[in-house]
Every structure is written in structure tokens, then in C-alpha cells.
Residue, then its C-alpha position, 0 to 999 in steps of 0.5 A: x871561305x877565303x877571297x881569292x879575287x884581285x882587289x880593286x885598284x883606286x881607278x876601279x873603285x872610282x869607276x864603280x862608285x860613279x856607276x852606282x851613283x849614275x844608277x841611283x839617278x837613272x832609277x828615280x821612281x816614276x813621277x819624281x820629276x813631276x813631283x818636283x815640278x808640282x812643288x815649283x809650280x805651287x811656289x810660283x802660284x803662291x807668289x803670284x797669289x800674294x802679289x794679286x792680293x796686294x794689287x787687288x787691295x790697292x785697286x779697291x782703294x781706287x774708284x776705277x771699278x766704279x767708273x767701269x760700272x761695277x758695284x765694288x772692286x770685288x764685283x769688278x774682279x769677279x767679272x773681269x778676272x773670272x773669279x767667284x765673289x768669295x775668291x775676289x773678297x778673299x784676295x782683297x782681305x788677304x791684301x789688307x791683312x798683309x800690311x798689318x802683319x809687318x815682320x811676319x809678312x816680310x819674312x813670308x815674302x822672303x821665304x816665298x821668294x827663295x826657290x824650293x829646289 
């Protein structure tokens, strides 16, 4: 079988390629945009959790929580930040260990400060 059609010129090839690329973007699977947003949100939450841990550890070193009538920084964070005791203790513990991690924590901070998208 012999092709008897007119070959596409350069302009037609470019136009065809653009349309194909547009179709690829227009037909993204349902939920793809939500998936990207979830990843971006998790990244922001992780960065905030890191900062929360650092601040919680510094707060633990003060006596403010005692002046407020709490038994500990964990107790104060639990009540004021609406967290469980375990979660508050985890935040302080993580903050304490971050300073011991040195190079690894600096690398992690750099990695989490970069946008995932």
C-alpha cells in the first residue's frame, strides 16, 4: 500500500506537536492536581513541625510554663496548643536531638527548605 497523502510541512508538524502536548496536559488523570497539593502541603507541615520542635525545646529551657502554673513545658504545650502529652513530649525530644545531629540536621533543613515542585 502506497501513501498518497500530502506530507506535512514544518508549520503543520509544529502545530500538530503543540496540539498533542496540549492534549497531554488537558487529560491529566483526575486528582493529579490534588496529589501535587498534598505533597506541597506535607512539605510545609514538616517544615513547621521542625520549627515547632526547635521552639518547644527552647521554651522548655525557660520557666515561663512554671509561672503560668503548669507542671512542665510538656504540660503547658499540651494544654495551650491542644496536643496530647505524647505529642508535646515528642516535639521537645525531637528538638533536643536536632542539635545533636549536627551535619545531618543541617542537610535535612536544607532539603526541607527546597520546594518539592
